[in-house]
C-alpha positions as CSV (number, residue, x, y, z in Angstrom):
1,X,5.9,-34.6,-10.1
2,X,3.2,-32.8,-8.0
3,X,3.1,-33.8,-4.3
4,X,-0.3,-35.2,-3.5
5,X,-0.2,-33.9,0.0
6,X,0.2,-30.4,-1.3
7,X,-2.9,-30.8,-3.5
8,X,-4.9,-32.2,-0.6
9,X,-3.9,-29.4,1.7
10,X,-4.6,-26.8,-0.9
11,X,-8.1,-28.3,-1.6
12,X,-8.9,-28.4,2.1
13,X,-7.8,-24.8,2.5
14,X,-10.0,-23.7,-0.3
15,X,-13.0,-25.6,1.1
16,X,-12.4,-24.1,4.6
17,X,-12.2,-20.6,3.2
18,X,-15.3,-21.1,1.2
19,X,-17.1,-22.2,4.3
20,X,-15.9,-19.2,6.3
21,X,-17.0,-16.9,3.5
22,X,-20.5,-18.4,3.6
23,X,-21.0,-18.2,7.4
24,X,-19.4,-14.9,8.3
25,X,-20.5,-11.4,7.3
26,X,-19.3,-7.8,7.3
27,X,-15.5,-7.1,7.5
28,X,-14.8,-10.7,8.5
29,X,-16.4,-11.9,5.3
30,X,-14.3,-9.5,3.3
31,X,-11.1,-10.7,5.1
32,X,-12.1,-14.3,4.4
33,X,-12.5,-13.4,0.7
34,X,-9.0,-11.8,0.6
35,X,-7.5,-14.9,2.3
36,X,-9.3,-17.0,-0.3
37,X,-7.8,-15.0,-3.1
38,X,-4.4,-15.1,-1.6
39,X,-4.5,-18.9,-1.0
40,X,-5.6,-19.6,-4.6
41,X,-2.9,-17.3,-5.9
42,X,-0.3,-19.0,-3.7
43,X,-1.2,-22.3,-5.1
44,X,-1.0,-20.9,-8.6
45,X,2.4,-19.4,-7.8
46,X,3.6,-22.8,-6.6
47,X,2.6,-24.6,-9.8
48,X,3.9,-21.7,-12.1
49,X,7.1,-21.2,-10.1
50,X,6.4,-17.5,-10.3
51,X,4.9,-15.1,-7.7
52,X,1.8,-13.0,-8.3
53,X,3.9,-9.9,-8.0
54,X,6.2,-11.2,-10.8
55,X,3.1,-11.7,-12.9
56,X,2.0,-8.2,-12.3
57,X,5.4,-6.9,-13.3
58,X,5.3,-9.0,-16.5
59,X,1.9,-7.7,-17.4
60,X,3.1,-4.1,-17.0
61,X,6.2,-4.8,-19.2
62,X,4.0,-6.4,-21.8
63,X,1.1,-3.9,-21.9
64,X,2.1,-0.5,-20.5
65,X,3.9,2.2,-22.2
66,X,7.5,2.8,-21.0
67,X,7.9,6.2,-19.4
68,X,4.1,6.7,-19.0
69,X,3.1,6.6,-15.3
70,X,-0.6,6.6,-16.1
71,X,-0.3,3.7,-18.5
72,X,1.5,1.7,-15.8
73,X,-1.2,2.5,-13.2
74,X,-3.9,1.6,-15.7
75,X,-2.2,-1.7,-16.6
76,X,-1.9,-2.7,-12.9
77,X,-5.5,-1.8,-12.3
78,X,-6.6,-3.9,-15.2
79,X,-4.6,-6.9,-14.1
80,X,-5.7,-6.8,-10.5
81,X,-9.3,-6.2,-11.3
82,X,-9.6,-8.8,-14.1
83,X,-6.9,-11.5,-13.3
84,X,-5.5,-11.5,-9.8
85,X,-6.4,-9.4,-6.8
86,X,-3.6,-7.5,-5.2
87,X,-3.2,-5.1,-2.3
88,X,-2.6,-1.8,-4.1
89,X,-4.6,1.2,-3.0
90,X,-6.4,0.7,-6.3
91,X,-8.3,2.9,-8.8
92,X,-11.2,4.2,-6.7
93,X,-9.3,4.9,-3.5
94,X,-6.4,6.0,-5.7
95,X,-8.5,9.0,-6.8
96,X,-8.9,10.0,-3.1
97,X,-5.1,9.6,-2.7
98,X,-4.6,11.8,-5.8
99,X,-6.8,14.6,-4.4
100,X,-5.2,14.6,-1.0
101,X,-1.7,14.8,-2.6
102,X,-2.8,17.7,-4.8
103,X,-4.3,19.5,-1.9
104,X,-1.2,19.0,0.3
105,X,1.2,20.0,-2.5
106,X,4.1,18.3,-0.6
107,X,7.8,18.9,-1.0
108,X,8.9,15.9,1.2
109,X,7.0,12.7,1.3
110,X,7.2,9.3,3.0
111,X,5.4,6.1,2.1
112,X,5.3,3.2,4.5
113,X,4.7,0.0,2.5
114,X,5.9,0.1,-1.2
115,X,4.6,-3.3,-2.2
116,X,4.9,-3.4,-6.1
117,X,5.3,0.4,-6.4
118,X,1.7,1.2,-7.6
119,X,1.1,4.0,-5.2
120,X,4.6,5.3,-5.5
121,X,4.1,5.7,-9.3
122,X,0.6,7.2,-8.6
123,X,1.9,9.8,-6.2
124,X,5.1,10.6,-8.0
125,X,3.3,11.6,-11.2
126,X,1.7,14.4,-9.3
127,X,4.8,15.9,-7.6
128,X,6.3,19.2,-8.5
129,X,10.0,19.4,-9.6
130,X,12.4,19.1,-6.7
131,X,10.0,17.1,-4.4
132,X,11.7,14.3,-2.4
133,X,9.8,11.1,-2.0
134,X,10.9,8.1,0.1
135,X,9.1,4.8,0.2
136,X,9.9,2.0,2.7
137,X,9.5,-1.7,2.0
138,X,10.4,-4.5,4.3
139,X,10.1,-7.4,1.8
140,X,13.2,-7.4,-0.5
141,X,11.2,-9.4,-3.2
142,X,8.5,-6.7,-3.3
143,X,11.2,-3.9,-3.3
144,X,12.8,-5.5,-6.3
145,X,9.5,-5.6,-8.2
146,X,8.7,-2.1,-7.2
147,X,12.1,-0.8,-8.4
148,X,11.5,-2.3,-11.9
149,X,8.0,-0.9,-12.1
150,X,9.0,2.5,-10.9
151,X,11.9,2.6,-13.5
152,X,9.6,1.4,-16.3
153,X,7.1,4.2,-15.4
154,X,10.0,6.7,-15.7
155,X,9.7,8.1,-12.2
156,X,12.8,6.6,-10.6
157,X,14.4,10.0,-10.4
158,X,11.5,11.1,-8.1
159,X,11.3,8.0,-5.8
160,X,13.9,6.5,-3.5
161,X,13.1,3.0,-2.2
162,X,14.5,2.2,1.3
163,X,14.5,-1.4,2.2
164,X,14.0,-2.4,5.9
165,X,11.8,-2.2,8.9
166,X,10.0,1.1,9.5
167,X,11.0,1.0,13.2
168,X,14.6,1.0,12.2
169,X,14.4,3.4,9.2
170,X,12.2,6.2,10.6
171,X,14.7,7.2,13.3
172,X,17.4,7.4,10.6
173,X,15.5,9.8,8.3
174,X,16.8,13.0,9.7
175,X,20.5,12.2,9.8
176,X,21.0,9.5,7.2
177,X,18.6,10.9,4.6
178,X,18.9,14.6,5.6
179,X,15.2,15.2,6.2
180,X,13.8,17.9,8.4
181,X,10.1,17.3,8.5
182,X,7.6,15.5,6.3
183,X,4.8,17.2,4.5
184,X,2.9,14.0,3.6
185,X,3.0,10.4,4.8
186,X,1.1,7.6,3.1
187,X,0.6,4.7,5.5
188,X,-0.2,1.4,3.8
189,X,1.9,-1.4,5.4
190,X,1.1,-3.8,8.3
191,X,-2.1,-2.5,9.9
192,X,-0.9,-3.3,13.5
193,X,2.1,-1.0,12.9
194,X,0.1,2.1,11.9
195,X,-0.1,3.5,15.5
196,X,3.4,2.7,16.6
197,X,4.9,4.2,13.4
198,X,2.8,7.3,13.8
199,X,4.0,7.8,17.3
200,X,7.5,7.2,16.2
201,X,7.2,9.9,13.5
202,X,6.1,12.2,16.3
203,X,8.9,11.1,18.6
204,X,11.5,11.7,15.9
205,X,10.1,15.2,15.3
206,X,9.4,14.4,11.6
207,X,5.9,16.0,11.7
208,X,5.3,19.7,11.7
209,X,2.1,21.7,12.0
210,X,0.1,20.8,8.9
211,X,1.9,17.5,8.1
212,X,-0.6,15.1,6.6
213,X,-0.9,11.4,7.3
214,X,-3.1,9.4,5.0
215,X,-3.8,5.8,6.0
216,X,-5.3,3.2,3.8
217,X,-7.5,0.1,4.7
218,X,-8.7,1.6,8.0
219,X,-11.9,-0.5,7.7
220,X,-10.6,-3.7,5.9
221,X,-8.4,-5.3,7.1
222,X,-8.9,-2.4,9.6
223,X,-6.8,-0.2,11.9
224,X,-9.0,0.4,14.9
225,X,-6.1,1.3,17.2
226,X,-4.8,3.9,14.8
227,X,-8.3,5.5,14.3
228,X,-8.8,5.6,18.1
229,X,-5.4,7.2,18.5
230,X,-5.4,9.9,15.9
231,X,-9.1,10.8,16.7
232,X,-8.7,11.1,20.4
233,X,-5.1,12.0,21.2
234,X,-5.7,15.7,20.5
235,X,-2.8,16.1,18.1
236,X,-4.7,15.7,14.8
237,X,-7.6,17.0,12.8
238,X,-9.1,13.9,11.1
239,X,-11.2,13.3,8.0
240,X,-12.6,10.0,6.9
241,X,-12.9,9.2,3.2
242,X,-15.4,6.3,2.7
243,X,-14.7,4.1,-0.4
244,X,-14.5,0.5,-1.4
245,X,-11.7,-2.1,-1.0
246,X,-9.3,-2.2,-3.9
247,X,-10.8,-4.1,-6.8
248,X,-13.8,-5.2,-4.8
249,X,-17.2,-3.8,-3.8
250,X,-16.8,-4.1,0.0
251,X,-16.7,-0.9,2.1
252,X,-13.3,0.5,3.1
253,X,-12.0,3.9,3.8
254,X,-8.9,6.1,4.1
255,X,-8.3,8.4,7.1
256,X,-6.5,11.7,6.8
257,X,-4.9,13.0,10.0
258,X,-3.4,16.5,9.9
259,X,-0.9,17.2,12.6
260,X,-1.7,20.2,14.8
261,X,1.9,20.8,15.8
């Protein structure tokens, strides 16, 4: 039997978020819209006893072609644009990600924030033989979903998922995972960790001259401290790539920071 109190709280939350969406503008309005989507999906997950991420996985298994990374990417984009919003880099910013990866032509890569594995599949399909790609995910439920999607896409031999906190894992990369330096880092996890993790990469001597850091969502939800740091610390050459938020029309951007050494 459904708890009436849960229904009332859910209804009140939706009404509050709708009110916020009406009265605020700019990035705050976009954030309110994201929170609204996430609240509705959380309610849906409660009643279905299945998370949104599990529904994304099931859609991939039912609609994509096993062993075809592009088919997996297209299926996730279709689901997230037509059914339920999700925080992948998405199709439009994904093209920017593709181009930066191609230009960098990396041998050793790190992703901070695996989520469901969308960007890991997207990046791995562009890598040359022998490239090493590590992706870090804090949430074990997300990591489990990502592992299945990456395996279904047929790129599990190119991607290694590391579960845990970035602050713990980054210092382990040299010894435990036998890395020297990183050619490319895709940053797409908690926005308030962007700056600290970038500084930690520097401290651990994981960046060399020409190493590329590409950060997503620097406008929405936003990473102002990261932008201020990489643009003003004197260690990076920066390029901003304006785009739109994944599966929406609101403005967002990626920031590329190339380490000067």
